[in-house]
C-alpha positions in Angstrom: 97.3 72.0 34.8 94.8 69.4 36.0 96.8 69.0 39.3 96.8 72.7 39.8 93.0 72.9 39.4 92.5 69.9 41.7 94.8 71.4 44.3 92.9 74.7 44.2 89.6 72.8 44.5 90.8 70.8 47.5 92.0 74.0 49.3 88.6 75.6 48.6 86.7 72.7 50.0 89.0 72.7 53.1 88.4 76.4 53.7 84.6 75.8 53.3 84.7 73.0 55.8 86.7 75.1 58.3 84.3 78.0 57.9 81.3 75.7 58.4 82.7 74.5 61.8 83.8 77.9 63.0 81.1 78.8 65.5 83.1 80.7 68.0 81.8 84.1 68.9 84.2 87.0 69.5 83.7 89.1 72.6 85.5 92.2 73.7 88.1 90.9 76.1 89.8 92.9 78.8 93.4 93.9 78.1 94.2 92.3 81.4 94.3 88.9 79.8 97.6 89.8 78.0 100.6 89.6 80.4 104.3 90.1 79.9 107.4 88.2 80.9 109.0 89.5 84.1 105.8 90.6 85.8 104.7 88.8 88.9 101.4 87.1 89.5 99.5 86.4 92.7 96.3 84.3 93.1 94.3 84.4 96.3 91.0 82.7 97.2 87.9 84.3 98.7 89.3 84.0 102.2 92.5 85.9 101.3 94.8 82.8 101.3 97.5 83.0 98.7 97.1 80.1 96.4 100.0 80.9 94.0 102.7 83.6 93.8 105.4 83.8 91.2 107.1 85.4 88.2 105.7 85.2 84.7 108.1 83.5 82.3 106.4 84.2 79.0 104.4 86.8 77.2 100.9 85.8 76.3 97.3 85.3 77.3 96.7 84.9 81.0 94.2 82.0 80.6 96.5 80.1 78.3 99.6 80.5 80.4 97.9 79.5 83.6 95.4 76.7 84.0 92.9 78.1 86.5 90.4 75.3 85.7 92.2 73.0 88.1 91.2 75.2 91.1 88.3 74.3 93.3 84.9 76.0 92.6 84.9 79.5 93.9 86.0 83.1 93.3 89.7 84.0 93.1 91.5 87.3 92.9 94.4 87.5 90.4 96.9 90.3 90.7 99.5 91.1 88.0 102.2 93.2 89.5 103.9 95.3 86.7 106.6 98.0 86.9 104.3 101.0 87.4 100.9 99.4 88.0 99.0 96.5 89.5 96.2 94.9 87.6 93.5 93.2 89.8 90.7 91.0 88.5 88.4 88.4 90.0 87.8 85.1 88.2 85.2 82.5 88.9 85.8 78.8 88.6 82.7 76.6 88.4 82.9 73.0 87.3 86.3 73.6 85.7 85.0 76.5 83.7 86.9 79.8 84.3 85.1 83.1 83.8 86.8 86.4 84.1 84.6 88.9 86.0 85.5 92.0 83.9 83.3 94.2 86.1 85.7 93.7 89.0 88.8 94.7 87.0 90.8 97.5 88.5 94.1 99.1 88.0 96.3 100.4 90.9 99.0 102.9 89.9 102.3 102.6 91.9 104.2 105.7 92.9 107.5 106.5 91.2 110.5 107.5 93.4 113.6 109.3 92.1 116.5 110.9 93.8 118.6 113.7 92.4 121.4 114.8 94.7 119.6 116.0 97.9 116.0 115.8 96.4 113.5 113.1 96.6 110.9 113.2 93.8 107.6 111.3 94.3 105.0 110.9 91.5 101.8 108.9 91.5 98.9 108.8 89.2 96.0 109.1 91.6 93.0 108.3 89.4 92.2 105.3 91.6 92.4 106.9 95.1 91.6 110.2 96.8 93.9 109.9 99.8 97.7 109.4 99.7 100.0 109.4 102.8 103.7 110.1 102.3 106.3 109.5 105.0 110.0 110.0 104.9 112.4 108.4 107.4 116.1 109.0 108.1 117.8 106.1 109.8 114.4 104.7 110.9 113.3 108.1 112.4 110.3 109.9 110.9 111.4 113.3 109.6 108.4 114.2 107.4 104.8 113.2 106.9 102.1 114.5 104.6 98.6 113.4 103.8 97.2 114.5 100.4 93.4 114.4 100.1 91.2 115.8 97.5 90.8 116.0 93.8 94.4 115.9 92.6 94.7 113.3 89.8 98.5 113.4 89.9 100.7 113.6 92.9 104.0 115.3 92.1 106.1 116.2 95.1 109.7 117.3 95.4 111.2 116.9 98.9 114.4 118.7 99.6 116.6 116.8 102.1 119.5 118.2 104.1 122.5 117.7 101.9 124.8 117.6 104.9 122.9 114.6 106.4 124.1 111.6 104.5 122.8 108.2 105.3 119.9 105.7 104.7 116.5 107.1 103.9 113.1 105.4 103.5 110.1 106.8 101.6 106.7 105.2 102.3 103.6 106.0 100.3 100.3 104.6 101.5 97.3 104.5 99.1 94.7 102.0 97.9 95.1 100.0 101.2 98.7 99.3 100.1 102.1 100.3 101.2 104.9 101.2 98.7 108.4 101.5 100.2 111.6 102.9 98.6 114.9 102.8 100.4 117.6 105.2 99.1 120.9 106.7 100.2 122.3 110.2 99.9 
């Protein structure tokens, strides 16, 4: 019984000590900091030079998986390329201290391409842009082009292709100063 009371007392003193040294403040962190295995990461410096480009091998916190403190002082852009979106955020390195610039965080939604028999279905969440250009090529020859401008928040288009014209097609969507390409065959 005495050892049980002593053990409880030791544990209570340890918790009191840990609580006394706990001085970390909790801030609201951007969800960008949590990344998933299989996504790709790209880090560029202020001049646009790619510093690092690769695949993410583990789930977790961006700042714990990648040591940005070893970079030279300056501002860097980090892009996490996911299945349906690209997360972009700037970070600042100053004297080996890394600061995420949450105000610069943005999300770019990728278009989704699907083919069903002789139809091409293109969908894109357009909350981040007001101009989308769609081009369709057959055997490297432009067969259709469309520019969508305005207040549509979602681009949903079904393009009917000639079912008698089999071969290699390419769909290109341009938005957010990026080009998304999908090759397919019917």
